[in-house]
C-alpha positions in Angstrom: -5.4 21.9 -27.5 -6.4 20.1 -24.3 -7.6 16.6 -24.9 -9.2 15.1 -21.8 -8.8 11.5 -23.2 -5.1 11.8 -23.5 -4.9 13.0 -19.9 -6.9 10.1 -18.5 -3.8 7.9 -17.8 -2.3 10.8 -15.9 -5.4 11.4 -13.8 -5.8 7.7 -13.0 -2.0 7.5 -12.2 -2.5 10.3 -9.6 -5.5 8.5 -8.1 -3.6 5.2 -7.9 -0.6 6.9 -6.3 -3.0 8.4 -3.7 -4.4 4.9 -3.0 -0.9 3.5 -2.7 -0.1 6.3 -0.3 -3.1 5.5 1.9 -2.2 1.9 1.9 1.4 2.7 2.9 0.2 4.9 5.7 -2.1 2.1 6.9 0.8 -0.5 6.8 3.0 1.9 8.8 0.2 2.5 11.4 -0.6 -1.2 11.8 3.0 -2.2 12.0 3.8 0.2 14.8 0.5 -0.1 16.8 0.5 -1.9 20.1 -2.0 -4.5 21.2 -2.1 -2.9 24.7 -3.2 0.4 23.2 -5.8 -1.3 21.1 -7.2 -3.0 24.2 -7.4 0.4 25.9 -9.3 1.8 23.0 -11.7 -1.1 23.1 -12.3 -0.7 26.8 -13.1 3.0 26.1 -15.6 1.8 23.5 -13.8 3.4 20.5 -15.3 2.4 17.2 -13.1 0.1 15.2 -10.9 -1.0 18.2 -12.3 -4.5 18.4 -11.5 -5.0 14.7 -8.1 -3.5 15.2 -7.4 -6.0 18.0 -8.4 -8.9 15.6 -5.9 -7.6 13.1 -3.1 -7.2 15.7 -3.7 -10.8 16.9 -2.4 -12.1 13.6 -1.2 -9.1 11.5 0.6 -11.1 8.7 -2.4 -11.9 6.5 -3.7 -8.3 6.7 -0.3 -6.8 6.0 0.3 -9.2 3.1 -3.0 -8.2 1.5 -2.2 -4.5 2.1 1.2 -4.9 0.6 -0.2 -6.7 -2.5 -2.7 -4.0 -3.3 -0.2 -1.2 -2.6 2.3 -2.8 -5.0 -0.4 -3.2 -7.6 -1.6 0.4 -7.2 1.9 1.8 -7.3 2.9 -0.3 -10.3 -0.2 0.6 -12.2 0.4 4.3 -11.4 4.0 4.1 -12.8 2.8 2.3 -16.0 0.0 4.8 -16.6 2.4 7.7 -16.0 4.8 6.2 -18.6 1.9 5.8 -21.1 1.0 9.4 -20.6 4.6 10.6 -20.9 5.0 8.5 -24.1 2.0 10.3 -25.6 3.2 13.8 -24.7 7.0 13.7 -25.2 9.1 12.8 -28.3 12.1 10.5 -28.0 12.4 7.2 -26.2 15.2 8.4 -23.8 13.5 11.6 -23.0 10.3 9.7 -22.2 12.3 7.3 -20.0 14.1 10.1 -18.1 10.9 12.1 -17.5 8.8 9.2 -16.5 11.5 7.8 -14.2 12.2 11.1 -12.5 8.6 12.0 -12.0 7.4 8.7 -10.7 10.6 8.2 -8.7 9.9 11.5 -6.9 6.1 10.6 -6.5 6.9 7.1 -5.2 9.5 8.3 -2.8 7.7 11.3 -1.4 4.0 10.7 -1.8 3.9 6.9 -1.6 6.9 6.3 0.7 8.1 8.9 3.1 5.0 11.1 3.5 2.5 8.3 4.1 4.9 6.3 6.4 5.5 9.4 8.5 1.8 10.1 8.7 1.0 6.5 9.5 3.5 6.5 12.4 2.6 10.0 13.7 -1.1 9.3 13.6 -1.0 5.6 14.1 -4.0 5.5 16.4 -6.3 7.4 14.1 -5.1 5.6 10.9 -5.2 2.1 12.5 -8.7 2.5 14.0 -10.1 4.2 10.9 -8.6 1.5 8.5 -9.5 -1.6 10.6 -12.7 -2.4 8.7 -11.4 -1.8 5.2 -8.3 -3.8 6.0 -10.3 -6.7 7.2 -12.6 -6.6 4.2 -9.5 -6.5 1.9 -8.0 -9.5 3.6 -11.3 -11.4 3.4 -11.5 -10.8 -0.4 -7.8 -11.2 -1.3 -6.5 -13.5 1.5 -5.7 -16.5 -0.6 -3.9 -14.6 -3.3 -1.0 -13.2 -1.1 -0.8 -16.6 0.6 -0.3 -18.3 -2.8 2.3 -15.7 -3.9 4.2 -16.2 -0.6 4.3 -19.9 -1.3 5.7 -19.1 -4.8 8.2 -16.6 -3.4 9.4 -19.1 -0.8 9.8 -21.8 -3.4 12.0 -19.4 -5.5 14.0 -18.1 -2.6 17.0 -20.1 -1.4 16.8 -21.3 2.2 13.8 -21.6 4.4 11.0 -19.1 3.6 8.6 -17.3 5.9 5.2 -19.0 6.2 3.4 -15.7 6.7 5.7 -13.7 4.4 8.3 -11.2 5.3 5.9 -8.3 5.7 4.6 -9.2 9.1 7.6 -7.6 10.7 8.4 -4.9 8.2 
């Protein structure tokens, strides 16, 4: 019998994977977008272009915030999928194999390759459309990735990156 409560983790996992994919697409678009093209769009009066130029002036904080939320969404998706599989399949190793294969496939195709390709192929549309939400995200979360970068640099041998390694990813 279908129990909607037992399927809640699976539904939320799919939604979080979708969010992670959107964030991946946005990261790819912003990382590959040129400041010169953003200036052209602003001169044309394109909505969002001025915000996009602000992001491209100093992309590191924005990319760091995007990366943090993407990692959290992807991780939560994997955990919820594992919880769902654990409730539906008997045997620890069978649960492990099914959850790993399913979420490995989802992560690679629907969070990794597909969204990165879309973000690069449609960089202009994605970058302009996402400029406002990206700025809002950085405004809300800005100090958190900065603190995590300081921690990561302290734990990493050698000189770290002040803005984090994601600015040039």
